PQR file of N, CA, C, O and H, with PARSE charges and radii, in Angstrom:
ATOM      1  N   MET A   1     -74.129 -30.905  -5.582 -0.4000 1.5000
ATOM      2  CA  MET A   1     -74.200 -31.750  -6.763 -0.0000 2.0000
ATOM      3  C   MET A   1     -74.434 -30.900  -8.008  0.5500 1.7000
ATOM      4  O   MET A   1     -73.775 -31.094  -9.029 -0.5500 1.4000
ATOM      5  N   PHE A   2     -75.381 -29.952  -7.923 -0.4000 1.5000
ATOM      6  CA  PHE A   2     -75.681 -29.091  -9.066 -0.0000 2.0000
ATOM      7  C   PHE A   2     -74.497 -28.200  -9.405  0.5500 1.7000
ATOM      8  O   PHE A   2     -74.217 -27.949 -10.578 -0.5500 1.4000
ATOM      9  H   PHE A   2     -75.917 -29.794  -7.093  0.4000 1.0000
ATOM     10  N   ILE A   3     -73.809 -27.727  -8.388 -0.4000 1.5000
ATOM     11  CA  ILE A   3     -72.645 -26.857  -8.587 -0.0000 2.0000
ATOM     12  C   ILE A   3     -71.538 -27.616  -9.320  0.5500 1.7000
ATOM     13  O   ILE A   3     -70.903 -27.077 -10.226 -0.5500 1.4000
ATOM     14  H   ILE A   3     -74.036 -27.930  -7.436  0.4000 1.0000
ATOM     15  N   THR A   4     -71.314 -28.863  -8.924 -0.4000 1.5000
ATOM     16  CA  THR A   4     -70.277 -29.688  -9.558 -0.0000 2.0000
ATOM     17  C   THR A   4     -70.608 -29.946 -11.021  0.5500 1.7000
ATOM     18  O   THR A   4     -69.731 -29.839 -11.878 -0.5500 1.4000
ATOM     19  H   THR A   4     -71.830 -29.301  -8.187  0.4000 1.0000
ATOM     20  N   ALA A   5     -71.860 -30.285 -11.321 -0.4000 1.5000
ATOM     21  CA  ALA A   5     -72.271 -30.536 -12.701 -0.0000 2.0000
ATOM     22  C   ALA A   5     -72.153 -29.267 -13.540  0.5500 1.7000
ATOM     23  O   ALA A   5     -71.706 -29.330 -14.685 -0.5500 1.4000
ATOM     24  H   ALA A   5     -72.572 -30.373 -10.625  0.4000 1.0000
ATOM     25  N   LEU A   6     -72.535 -28.143 -13.007 -0.4000 1.5000
ATOM     26  CA  LEU A   6     -72.435 -26.876 -13.722 -0.0000 2.0000
ATOM     27  C   LEU A   6     -70.974 -26.503 -13.969  0.5500 1.7000
ATOM     28  O   LEU A   6     -70.626 -26.059 -15.063 -0.5500 1.4000
ATOM     29  H   LEU A   6     -72.899 -28.091 -12.077  0.4000 1.0000
ATOM     30  N   PHE A   7     -70.135 -26.677 -12.980 -0.4000 1.5000
ATOM     31  CA  PHE A   7     -68.705 -26.397 -13.118 -0.0000 2.0000
ATOM     32  C   PHE A   7     -68.078 -27.301 -14.183  0.5500 1.7000
ATOM     33  O   PHE A   7     -67.269 -26.838 -14.987 -0.5500 1.4000
ATOM     34  H   PHE A   7     -70.418 -27.038 -12.091  0.4000 1.0000
ATOM     35  N   SER A   8     -68.442 -28.571 -14.194 -0.4000 1.5000
ATOM     36  CA  SER A   8     -67.921 -29.513 -15.185 -0.0000 2.0000
ATOM     37  C   SER A   8     -68.377 -29.125 -16.586  0.5500 1.7000
ATOM     38  O   SER A   8     -67.597 -29.202 -17.536 -0.5500 1.4000
ATOM     39  H   SER A   8     -69.099 -28.947 -13.541  0.4000 1.0000
ATOM     40  N   LEU A   9     -69.624 -28.712 -16.722 -0.4000 1.5000
ATOM     41  CA  LEU A   9     -70.150 -28.298 -18.018 -0.0000 2.0000
ATOM     42  C   LEU A   9     -69.436 -27.044 -18.534  0.5500 1.7000
ATOM     43  O   LEU A   9     -69.157 -26.934 -19.728 -0.5500 1.4000
ATOM     44  H   LEU A   9     -70.258 -28.649 -15.951  0.4000 1.0000
ATOM     45  N   ILE A  10     -69.149 -26.119 -17.649 -0.4000 1.5000
ATOM     46  CA  ILE A  10     -68.436 -24.898 -18.045 -0.0000 2.0000
ATOM     47  C   ILE A  10     -67.019 -25.231 -18.501  0.5500 1.7000
ATOM     48  O   ILE A  10     -66.560 -24.716 -19.521 -0.5500 1.4000
ATOM     49  H   ILE A  10     -69.376 -26.209 -16.680  0.4000 1.0000
ATOM     50  N   ILE A  11     -66.331 -26.078 -17.763 -0.4000 1.5000
ATOM     51  CA  ILE A  11     -64.972 -26.473 -18.130 -0.0000 2.0000
ATOM     52  C   ILE A  11     -64.976 -27.208 -19.471  0.5500 1.7000
ATOM     53  O   ILE A  11     -64.111 -26.957 -20.311 -0.5500 1.4000
ATOM     54  H   ILE A  11     -66.704 -26.496 -16.935  0.4000 1.0000
ATOM     55  N   LEU A  12     -65.918 -28.094 -19.681 -0.4000 1.5000
ATOM     56  CA  LEU A  12     -66.018 -28.834 -20.939 -0.0000 2.0000
ATOM     57  C   LEU A  12     -66.280 -27.897 -22.111  0.5500 1.7000
ATOM     58  O   LEU A  12     -65.694 -28.063 -23.180 -0.5500 1.4000
ATOM     59  H   LEU A  12     -66.620 -28.298 -18.999  0.4000 1.0000
ATOM     60  N   THR A  13     -67.154 -26.919 -21.919 -0.4000 1.5000
ATOM     61  CA  THR A  13     -67.466 -25.955 -22.974 -0.0000 2.0000
ATOM     62  C   THR A  13     -66.245 -25.124 -23.338  0.5500 1.7000
ATOM     63  O   THR A  13     -65.981 -24.897 -24.518 -0.5500 1.4000
ATOM     64  H   THR A  13     -67.630 -26.784 -21.050  0.4000 1.0000
ATOM     65  N   VAL A  14     -65.503 -24.672 -22.346 -0.4000 1.5000
ATOM     66  CA  VAL A  14     -64.298 -23.879 -22.596 -0.0000 2.0000
ATOM     67  C   VAL A  14     -63.254 -24.714 -23.327  0.5500 1.7000
ATOM     68  O   VAL A  14     -62.599 -24.217 -24.243 -0.5500 1.4000
ATOM     69  H   VAL A  14     -65.717 -24.856 -21.387  0.4000 1.0000
ATOM     70  N   CYS A  15     -63.091 -25.957 -22.941 -0.4000 1.5000
ATOM     71  CA  CYS A  15     -62.113 -26.835 -23.598 -0.0000 2.0000
ATOM     72  C   CYS A  15     -62.461 -27.070 -25.061  0.5500 1.7000
ATOM     73  O   CYS A  15     -61.585 -26.996 -25.922 -0.5500 1.4000
ATOM     74  H   CYS A  15     -63.623 -26.361 -22.197  0.4000 1.0000
ATOM     75  N   VAL A  16     -63.713 -27.348 -25.351 -0.4000 1.5000
ATOM     76  CA  VAL A  16     -64.138 -27.572 -26.738 -0.0000 2.0000
ATOM     77  C   VAL A  16     -63.954 -26.301 -27.556  0.5500 1.7000
ATOM     78  O   VAL A  16     -63.523 -26.367 -28.707 -0.5500 1.4000
ATOM     79  H   VAL A  16     -64.425 -27.408 -24.651  0.4000 1.0000
ATOM     80  N   ALA A  17     -64.269 -25.160 -26.988 -0.4000 1.5000
ATOM     81  CA  ALA A  17     -64.101 -23.892 -27.705 -0.0000 2.0000
ATOM     82  C   ALA A  17     -62.623 -23.633 -28.007  0.5500 1.7000
ATOM     83  O   ALA A  17     -62.289 -23.201 -29.110 -0.5500 1.4000
ATOM     84  H   ALA A  17     -64.619 -25.106 -26.052  0.4000 1.0000
ATOM     85  N   LEU A  18     -61.748 -23.888 -27.059 -0.4000 1.5000
ATOM     86  CA  LEU A  18     -60.322 -23.663 -27.284 -0.0000 2.0000
ATOM     87  C   LEU A  18     -59.744 -24.639 -28.302  0.5500 1.7000
ATOM     88  O   LEU A  18     -58.872 -24.265 -29.087 -0.5500 1.4000
ATOM     89  H   LEU A  18     -62.020 -24.239 -26.163  0.4000 1.0000
ATOM     90  N   MET A  19     -60.206 -25.861 -28.299 -0.4000 1.5000
ATOM     91  CA  MET A  19     -59.708 -26.851 -29.250 -0.0000 2.0000
ATOM     92  C   MET A  19     -60.170 -26.563 -30.678  0.5500 1.7000
ATOM     93  O   MET A  19     -59.477 -26.918 -31.632 -0.5500 1.4000
ATOM     94  H   MET A  19     -60.913 -26.165 -27.662  0.4000 1.0000
ATOM     95  N   SER A  20     -61.322 -25.930 -30.834 -0.4000 1.5000
ATOM     96  CA  SER A  20     -61.852 -25.688 -32.172 -0.0000 2.0000
ATOM     97  C   SER A  20     -61.561 -24.289 -32.689  0.5500 1.7000
ATOM     98  O   SER A  20     -62.040 -23.927 -33.763 -0.5500 1.4000
ATOM     99  H   SER A  20     -61.884 -25.641 -30.059  0.4000 1.0000
ATOM    100  N   ILE A  21     -60.800 -23.504 -31.966 -0.4000 1.5000
ATOM    101  CA  ILE A  21     -60.549 -22.117 -32.362 -0.0000 2.0000
ATOM    102  C   ILE A  21     -59.813 -22.032 -33.703  0.5500 1.7000
ATOM    103  O   ILE A  21     -60.103 -21.143 -34.502 -0.5500 1.4000
ATOM    104  H   ILE A  21     -60.410 -23.799 -31.094  0.4000 1.0000
ATOM    105  N   GLY A  22     -58.893 -22.915 -33.956 -0.4000 1.5000
ATOM    106  CA  GLY A  22     -58.171 -22.911 -35.225 -0.0000 2.0000
ATOM    107  C   GLY A  22     -59.059 -23.248 -36.406  0.5500 1.7000
ATOM    108  O   GLY A  22     -58.875 -22.706 -37.496 -0.5500 1.4000
ATOM    109  H   GLY A  22     -58.657 -23.638 -33.307  0.4000 1.0000
ATOM    110  N   ILE A  23     -60.011 -24.128 -36.205 -0.4000 1.5000
ATOM    111  CA  ILE A  23     -60.920 -24.522 -37.280 -0.0000 2.0000
ATOM    112  C   ILE A  23     -61.923 -23.412 -37.550  0.5500 1.7000
ATOM    113  O   ILE A  23     -62.283 -23.164 -38.701 -0.5500 1.4000
ATOM    114  H   ILE A  23     -60.161 -24.568 -35.320  0.4000 1.0000
ATOM    115  N   ILE A  24     -62.369 -22.753 -36.510 -0.4000 1.5000
ATOM    116  CA  ILE A  24     -63.376 -21.705 -36.668 -0.0000 2.0000
ATOM    117  C   ILE A  24     -62.771 -20.463 -37.325  0.5500 1.7000
ATOM    118  O   ILE A  24     -63.408 -19.862 -38.191 -0.5500 1.4000
ATOM    119  H   ILE A  24     -62.077 -22.954 -35.575  0.4000 1.0000
ATOM    120  N   LEU A  25     -61.575 -20.070 -36.941 -0.4000 1.5000
ATOM    121  CA  LEU A  25     -60.988 -18.831 -37.422 -0.0000 2.0000
ATOM    122  C   LEU A  25     -60.349 -18.944 -38.803  0.5500 1.7000
ATOM    123  O   LEU A  25     -60.263 -17.941 -39.511 -0.5500 1.4000
ATOM    124  H   LEU A  25     -61.058 -20.558 -36.238  0.4000 1.0000
ATOM    125  N   LYS A  26     -59.901 -20.127 -39.206 -0.4000 1.5000
ATOM    126  CA  LYS A  26     -59.271 -20.303 -40.505 -0.0000 2.0000
ATOM    127  C   LYS A  26     -60.318 -20.312 -41.610  0.5500 1.7000
ATOM    128  O   LYS A  26     -61.393 -20.889 -41.453 -0.5500 1.4000
ATOM    129  H   LYS A  26     -59.971 -20.942 -38.630  0.4000 1.0000
ATOM    130  N   LYS A  27     -59.999 -19.675 -42.715 -0.4000 1.5000
ATOM    131  CA  LYS A  27     -60.904 -19.720 -43.858 -0.0000 2.0000
ATOM    132  C   LYS A  27     -60.816 -21.121 -44.474  0.5500 1.7000
ATOM    133  O   LYS A  27     -59.735 -21.572 -44.854 -0.5500 1.4000
ATOM    134  H   LYS A  27     -59.125 -19.206 -42.843  0.4000 1.0000
ATOM    135  N   GLY A  28     -61.937 -21.789 -44.567 -0.4000 1.5000
ATOM    136  CA  GLY A  28     -61.951 -23.157 -45.089 -0.0000 2.0000
ATOM    137  C   GLY A  28     -61.330 -24.148 -44.126  0.5500 1.7000
ATOM    138  O   GLY A  28     -60.852 -25.200 -44.549 -0.5500 1.4000
ATOM    139  H   GLY A  28     -62.815 -21.422 -44.259  0.4000 1.0000
ATOM    140  N   GLY A  29     -61.329 -23.837 -42.852 -0.4000 1.5000
ATOM    141  CA  GLY A  29     -60.720 -24.708 -41.858 -0.0000 2.0000
ATOM    142  C   GLY A  29     -61.501 -26.004 -41.690  0.5500 1.7000
ATOM    143  O   GLY A  29     -62.728 -25.991 -41.603 -0.5500 1.4000
ATOM    144  H   GLY A  29     -61.718 -22.983 -42.509  0.4000 1.0000
ATOM    145  N   THR A  30     -60.792 -27.109 -41.644 -0.4000 1.5000
ATOM    146  CA  THR A  30     -61.414 -28.420 -41.449 -0.0000 2.0000
ATOM    147  C   THR A  30     -60.588 -29.203 -40.439  0.5500 1.7000
ATOM    148  O   THR A  30     -59.462 -28.825 -40.113 -0.5500 1.4000
ATOM    149  H   THR A  30     -59.794 -27.120 -41.715  0.4000 1.0000
ATOM    150  N   PHE A  31     -61.147 -30.273 -39.960 -0.4000 1.5000
ATOM    151  CA  PHE A  31     -60.410 -31.161 -39.082 -0.0000 2.0000
ATOM    152  C   PHE A  31     -59.338 -31.875 -39.902  0.5500 1.7000
ATOM    153  O   PHE A  31     -59.564 -32.165 -41.077 -0.5500 1.4000
ATOM    154  H   PHE A  31     -62.061 -30.580 -40.226  0.4000 1.0000
ATOM    155  N   PRO A  32     -58.190 -32.163 -39.321 -0.5600 1.5000
ATOM    156  CA  PRO A  32     -57.146 -32.856 -40.082  0.2800 2.0000
ATOM    157  C   PRO A  32     -57.571 -34.290 -40.392  0.5500 1.7000
ATOM    158  O   PRO A  32     -58.229 -34.949 -39.587 -0.5500 1.4000
ATOM    159  N   ASP A  33     -57.181 -34.754 -41.570 -0.4000 1.5000
ATOM    160  CA  ASP A  33     -57.494 -36.122 -41.972 -0.0000 2.0000
ATOM    161  C   ASP A  33     -56.437 -37.047 -41.380  0.5500 1.7000
ATOM    162  O   ASP A  33     -55.291 -37.050 -41.828 -0.5500 1.4000
ATOM    163  H   ASP A  33     -56.646 -34.219 -42.224  0.4000 1.0000
ATOM    164  N   THR A  34     -56.813 -37.819 -40.388 -0.4000 1.5000
ATOM    165  CA  THR A  34     -55.860 -38.693 -39.716 -0.0000 2.0000
ATOM    166  C   THR A  34     -55.948 -40.133 -40.196  0.5500 1.7000
ATOM    167  O   THR A  34     -55.282 -41.012 -39.650 -0.5500 1.4000
ATOM    168  H   THR A  34     -57.744 -37.816 -40.024  0.4000 1.0000
ATOM    169  N   HIS A  35     -56.759 -40.378 -41.206 -0.4000 1.5000
ATOM    170  CA  HIS A  35     -56.893 -41.731 -41.737 -0.0000 2.0000
ATOM    171  C   HIS A  35     -55.661 -42.082 -42.554  0.5500 1.7000
ATOM    172  O   HIS A  35     -55.041 -41.197 -43.143 -0.5500 1.4000
ATOM    173  H   HIS A  35     -57.300 -39.664 -41.650  0.4000 1.0000
ATOM    174  N   ILE A  36     -55.305 -43.329 -42.599 -0.4000 1.5000
ATOM    175  CA  ILE A  36     -54.100 -43.776 -43.295 -0.0000 2.0000
ATOM    176  C   ILE A  36     -54.168 -43.422 -44.777  0.5500 1.7000
ATOM    177  O   ILE A  36     -53.167 -42.993 -45.352 -0.5500 1.4000
ATOM    178  H   ILE A  36     -55.809 -44.048 -42.121  0.4000 1.0000
ATOM    179  N   ASP A  37     -55.320 -43.592 -45.398 -0.4000 1.5000
ATOM    180  CA  ASP A  37     -55.445 -43.299 -46.823 -0.0000 2.0000
ATOM    181  C   ASP A  37     -55.382 -41.810 -47.118  0.5500 1.7000
ATOM    182  O   ASP A  37     -55.249 -41.433 -48.282 -0.5500 1.4000
ATOM    183  H   ASP A  37     -56.133 -43.940 -44.931  0.4000 1.0000
ATOM    184  N   GLY A  38     -55.470 -40.962 -46.127 -0.4000 1.5000
ATOM    185  CA  GLY A  38     -55.342 -39.525 -46.318 -0.0000 2.0000
ATOM    186  C   GLY A  38     -53.897 -39.049 -46.360  0.5500 1.7000
ATOM    187  O   GLY A  38     -53.640 -37.876 -46.630 -0.5500 1.4000
ATOM    188  H   GLY A  38     -55.577 -41.268 -45.181  0.4000 1.0000
ATOM    189  N   ASN A  39     -52.956 -39.940 -46.099 -0.4000 1.5000
ATOM    190  CA  ASN A  39     -51.545 -39.588 -46.073 -0.0000 2.0000
ATOM    191  C   ASN A  39     -50.920 -39.947 -47.416  0.5500 1.7000
ATOM    192  O   ASN A  39     -50.876 -41.121 -47.785 -0.5500 1.4000
ATOM    193  H   ASN A  39     -53.165 -40.893 -45.880  0.4000 1.0000
ATOM    194  N   ALA A  40     -50.433 -38.942 -48.152 -0.4000 1.5000
ATOM    195  CA  ALA A  40     -49.889 -39.161 -49.498 -0.0000 2.0000
ATOM    196  C   ALA A  40     -48.639 -40.040 -49.473  0.5500 1.7000
ATOM    197  O   ALA A  40     -48.453 -40.862 -50.370 -0.5500 1.4000
ATOM    198  H   ALA A  40     -50.469 -37.988 -47.852  0.4000 1.0000
ATOM    199  N   ALA A  41     -47.782 -39.883 -48.469 -0.4000 1.5000
ATOM    200  CA  ALA A  41     -46.551 -40.675 -48.404 -0.0000 2.0000
ATOM    201  C   ALA A  41     -46.861 -42.158 -48.238  0.5500 1.7000
ATOM    202  O   ALA A  41     -46.204 -42.999 -48.852 -0.5500 1.4000
ATOM    203  H   ALA A  41     -47.934 -39.215 -47.740  0.4000 1.0000
ATOM    204  N   LEU A  42     -47.845 -42.484 -47.422 -0.4000 1.5000
ATOM    205  CA  LEU A  42     -48.215 -43.896 -47.241 -0.0000 2.0000
ATOM    206  C   LEU A  42     -48.875 -44.449 -48.499  0.5500 1.7000
ATOM    207  O   LEU A  42     -48.645 -45.601 -48.868 -0.5500 1.4000
ATOM    208  H   LEU A  42     -48.378 -41.801 -46.923  0.4000 1.0000
ATOM    209  N   ARG A  43     -49.699 -43.625 -49.162 -0.4000 1.5000
ATOM    210  CA  ARG A  43     -50.333 -44.073 -50.403 -0.0000 2.0000
ATOM    211  C   ARG A  43     -49.286 -44.370 -51.466  0.5500 1.7000
ATOM    212  O   ARG A  43     -49.420 -45.344 -52.206 -0.5500 1.4000
ATOM    213  H   ARG A  43     -49.885 -42.690 -48.862  0.4000 1.0000
ATOM    214  N   ASN A  44     -48.235 -43.538 -51.556 -0.4000 1.5000
ATOM    215  CA  ASN A  44     -47.181 -43.769 -52.538 -0.0000 2.0000
ATOM    216  C   ASN A  44     -46.429 -45.066 -52.277  0.5500 1.7000
ATOM    217  O   ASN A  44     -45.931 -45.699 -53.208 -0.5500 1.4000
ATOM    218  H   ASN A  44     -48.126 -42.746 -50.955  0.4000 1.0000
ATOM    219  N   ARG A  45     -46.348 -45.455 -51.028 -0.4000 1.5000
ATOM    220  CA  ARG A  45     -45.682 -46.712 -50.672 -0.0000 2.0000
ATOM    221  C   ARG A  45     -46.604 -47.920 -50.781  0.5500 1.7000
ATOM    222  O   ARG A  45     -46.158 -49.055 -50.611 -0.5500 1.4000
ATOM    223  H   ARG A  45     -46.753 -44.941 -50.272  0.4000 1.0000
ATOM    224  N   GLY A  46     -47.877 -47.692 -51.062 -0.4000 1.5000
ATOM    225  CA  GLY A  46     -48.830 -48.793 -51.207 -0.0000 2.0000
ATOM    226  C   GLY A  46     -49.380 -49.293 -49.888  0.5500 1.7000
ATOM    227  O   GLY A  46     -49.875 -50.417 -49.812 -0.5500 1.4000
ATOM    228  H   GLY A  46     -48.239 -46.770 -51.200  0.4000 1.0000
ATOM    229  N   ILE A  47     -49.304 -48.481 -48.849 -0.4000 1.5000
ATOM    230  CA  ILE A  47     -49.807 -48.868 -47.536 -0.0000 2.0000
ATOM    231  C   ILE A  47     -51.237 -48.355 -47.402  0.5500 1.7000
ATOM    232  O   ILE A  47     -51.501 -47.172 -47.618 -0.5500 1.4000
ATOM    233  H   ILE A  47     -48.902 -47.567 -48.911  0.4000 1.0000
ATOM    234  N   HIS A  48     -52.146 -49.239 -47.050 -0.4000 1.5000
ATOM    235  CA  HIS A  48     -53.552 -48.887 -46.918 -0.0000 2.0000
ATOM    236  C   HIS A  48     -54.062 -49.349 -45.556  0.5500 1.7000
ATOM    237  O   HIS A  48     -53.389 -50.099 -44.850 -0.5500 1.4000
ATOM    238  H   HIS A  48     -51.931 -50.200 -46.875  0.4000 1.0000
ATOM    239  N   CYS A  49     -55.267 -48.888 -45.196 -0.4000 1.5000
ATOM    240  CA  CYS A  49     -55.869 -49.320 -43.931 -0.0000 2.0000
ATOM    241  C   CYS A  49     -56.375 -50.755 -44.075  0.5500 1.7000
ATOM    242  O   CYS A  49     -56.434 -51.291 -45.181 -0.5500 1.4000
ATOM    243  H   CYS A  49     -55.815 -48.278 -45.770  0.4000 1.0000
ATOM    244  N   ALA A  50     -56.730 -51.354 -42.982 -0.4000 1.5000
ATOM    245  CA  ALA A  50     -57.154 -52.752 -42.974 -0.0000 2.0000
ATOM    246  C   ALA A  50     -58.429 -52.965 -43.787  0.5500 1.7000
ATOM    247  O   ALA A  50     -58.568 -53.989 -44.456 -0.5500 1.4000
ATOM    248  H   ALA A  50     -56.683 -50.919 -42.083  0.4000 1.0000
ATOM    249  N   VAL A  51     -59.343 -52.029 -43.739 -0.4000 1.5000
ATOM    250  CA  VAL A  51     -60.599 -52.165 -44.480 -0.0000 2.0000
ATOM    251  C   VAL A  51     -60.328 -52.162 -45.979  0.5500 1.7000
ATOM    252  O   VAL A  51     -60.896 -52.969 -46.714 -0.5500 1.4000
ATOM    253  H   VAL A  51     -59.230 -51.197 -43.196  0.4000 1.0000
ATOM    254  N   THR A  52     -59.470 -51.264 -46.434 -0.4000 1.5000
ATOM    255  CA  THR A  52     -59.126 -51.201 -47.857 -0.0000 2.0000
ATOM    256  C   THR A  52     -58.374 -52.449 -48.283  0.5500 1.7000
ATOM    257  O   THR A  52     -58.611 -52.970 -49.373 -0.5500 1.4000
ATOM    258  H   THR A  52     -59.008 -50.608 -45.837  0.4000 1.0000
ATOM    259  N   GLN A  53     -57.480 -52.933 -47.449 -0.4000 1.5000
ATOM    260  CA  GLN A  53     -56.753 -54.156 -47.776 -0.0000 2.0000
ATOM    261  C   GLN A  53     -57.692 -55.350 -47.864  0.5500 1.7000
ATOM    262  O   GLN A  53     -57.506 -56.219 -48.715 -0.5500 1.4000
ATOM    263  H   GLN A  53     -57.288 -52.510 -46.564  0.4000 1.0000
ATOM    264  N   ASP A  54     -58.698 -55.404 -46.996 -0.4000 1.5000
ATOM    265  CA  ASP A  54     -59.676 -56.485 -47.069 -0.0000 2.0000
ATOM    266  C   ASP A  54     -60.465 -56.422 -48.372  0.5500 1.7000
ATOM    267  O   ASP A  54     -60.704 -57.451 -49.004 -0.5500 1.4000
ATOM    268  H   ASP A  54     -58.849 -54.698 -46.305  0.4000 1.0000
ATOM    269  N   ARG A  55     -60.872 -55.208 -48.778 -0.4000 1.5000
ATOM    270  CA  ARG A  55     -61.594 -55.060 -50.042 -0.0000 2.0000
ATOM    271  C   ARG A  55     -60.736 -55.487 -51.225  0.5500 1.7000
ATOM    272  O   ARG A  55     -61.219 -56.163 -52.134 -0.5500 1.4000
ATOM    273  H   ARG A  55     -60.677 -54.373 -48.264  0.4000 1.0000
ATOM    274  N   MET A  56     -59.462 -55.093 -51.216 -0.4000 1.5000
ATOM    275  CA  MET A  56     -58.570 -55.451 -52.308 -0.0000 2.0000
ATOM    276  C   MET A  56     -58.346 -56.959 -52.351  0.5500 1.7000
ATOM    277  O   MET A  56     -58.277 -57.541 -53.433 -0.5500 1.4000
ATOM    278  H   MET A  56     -59.070 -54.544 -50.478  0.4000 1.0000
ATOM    279  N   ALA A  57     -58.234 -57.592 -51.198 -0.4000 1.5000
ATOM    280  CA  ALA A  57     -58.035 -59.034 -51.151 -0.0000 2.0000
ATOM    281  C   ALA A  57     -59.291 -59.776 -51.603  0.5500 1.7000
ATOM    282  O   ALA A  57     -59.193 -60.838 -52.219 -0.5500 1.4000
ATOM    283  H   ALA A  57     -58.291 -57.119 -50.318  0.4000 1.0000
ATOM    284  N   ALA A  58     -60.465 -59.228 -51.304 -0.4000 1.5000
ATOM    285  CA  ALA A  58     -61.705 -59.879 -51.717 -0.0000 2.0000
ATOM    286  C   ALA A  58     -61.896 -59.795 -53.226  0.5500 1.7000
ATOM    287  O   ALA A  58     -62.533 -60.665 -53.820 -0.5500 1.4000
ATOM    288  H   ALA A  58     -60.545 -58.366 -50.804  0.4000 1.0000
ATOM    289  N   LYS A  59     -61.354 -58.759 -53.847 -0.4000 1.5000
ATOM    290  CA  LYS A  59     -61.471 -58.628 -55.298 -0.0000 2.0000
ATOM    291  C   LYS A  59     -60.576 -59.611 -56.036  0.5500 1.7000
ATOM    292  O   LYS A  59     -60.872 -60.006 -57.163 -0.5500 1.4000
ATOM    293  H   LYS A  59     -60.837 -58.052 -53.365  0.4000 1.0000
ATOM    294  N   LYS A  60     -59.470 -60.008 -55.387 -0.4000 1.5000
ATOM    295  CA  LYS A  60     -58.593 -61.018 -55.982 -0.0000 2.0000
ATOM    296  C   LYS A  60     -59.253 -62.371 -55.783  0.5500 1.7000
ATOM    297  O   LYS A  60     -59.401 -62.839 -54.654 -0.5500 1.4000
ATOM    298  H   LYS A  60     -59.230 -59.688 -54.471  0.4000 1.0000
ATOM    299  N   LYS A  61     -59.639 -62.984 -56.863 -0.4000 1.5000
ATOM    300  CA  LYS A  61     -60.299 -64.279 -56.762 -0.0000 2.0000
ATOM    301  C   LYS A  61     -59.331 -65.353 -57.213  0.5500 1.7000
ATOM    302  O   LYS A  61     -59.441 -65.878 -58.321 -0.5500 1.4000
ATOM    303  H   LYS A  61     -59.518 -62.603 -57.780  0.4000 1.0000
ATOM    304  N   THR A  62     -58.397 -65.671 -56.361 -0.4000 1.5000
ATOM    305  CA  THR A  62     -57.421 -66.708 -56.673 -0.0000 2.0000
ATOM    306  C   THR A  62     -57.742 -67.951 -55.875  0.5500 1.7000
ATOM    307  O   THR A  62     -58.375 -67.893 -54.821 -0.5500 1.4000
ATOM    308  H   THR A  62     -58.308 -65.245 -55.461  0.4000 1.0000
ATOM    309  N   LEU A  63     -57.302 -69.055 -56.389 -0.4000 1.5000
ATOM    310  CA  LEU A  63     -57.539 -70.330 -55.712 -0.0000 2.0000
ATOM    311  C   LEU A  63     -56.235 -70.903 -55.159  0.5500 1.7000
ATOM    312  O   LEU A  63     -56.125 -72.108 -54.936 -0.5500 1.4000
ATOM    313  H   LEU A  63     -56.788 -69.102 -57.245  0.4000 1.0000
ATOM    314  N   GLU A  64     -55.275 -70.055 -54.947 -0.4000 1.5000
ATOM    315  CA  GLU A  64     -53.997 -70.523 -54.410 -0.0000 2.0000
ATOM    316  C   GLU A  64     -54.145 -70.908 -52.953  0.5500 1.7000
ATOM    317  O   GLU A  64     -54.849 -70.253 -52.184 -0.5500 1.4000
ATOM    318  H   GLU A  64     -55.364 -69.076 -55.128  0.4000 1.0000
ATOM    319  N   ILE A  65     -53.467 -71.984 -52.589 -0.4000 1.5000
ATOM    320  CA  ILE A  65     -53.473 -72.430 -51.180 -0.0000 2.0000
ATOM    321  C   ILE A  65     -52.079 -72.186 -50.629  0.5500 1.7000
ATOM    322  O   ILE A  65     -51.084 -72.577 -51.239 -0.5500 1.4000
ATOM    323  H   ILE A  65     -52.895 -72.516 -53.213  0.4000 1.0000
ATOM    324  N   TYR A  66     -52.013 -71.555 -49.505 -0.4000 1.5000
ATOM    325  CA  TYR A  66     -50.715 -71.242 -48.911 -0.0000 2.0000
ATOM    326  C   TYR A  66     -50.355 -72.279 -47.894  0.5500 1.7000
ATOM    327  O   TYR A  66     -49.293 -72.197 -47.276 -0.5500 1.4000
ATOM    328  H   TYR A  66     -52.821 -71.237 -49.009  0.4000 1.0000
TER
END
């Protein structure tokens, strides 16, 4: 049981180290922004995430009934 847990921990540590190697070695390296509002092409088209769309809709105080 202890051997299995230790082996799993070693594999997990190696995987995390390999995945973060680009961020660690690059000067000013950061994680990529995968949020919709971080994409300039989508922002230019007026596409926003659901949270932003909810905020924008709440600011519109219209009494129209659909």
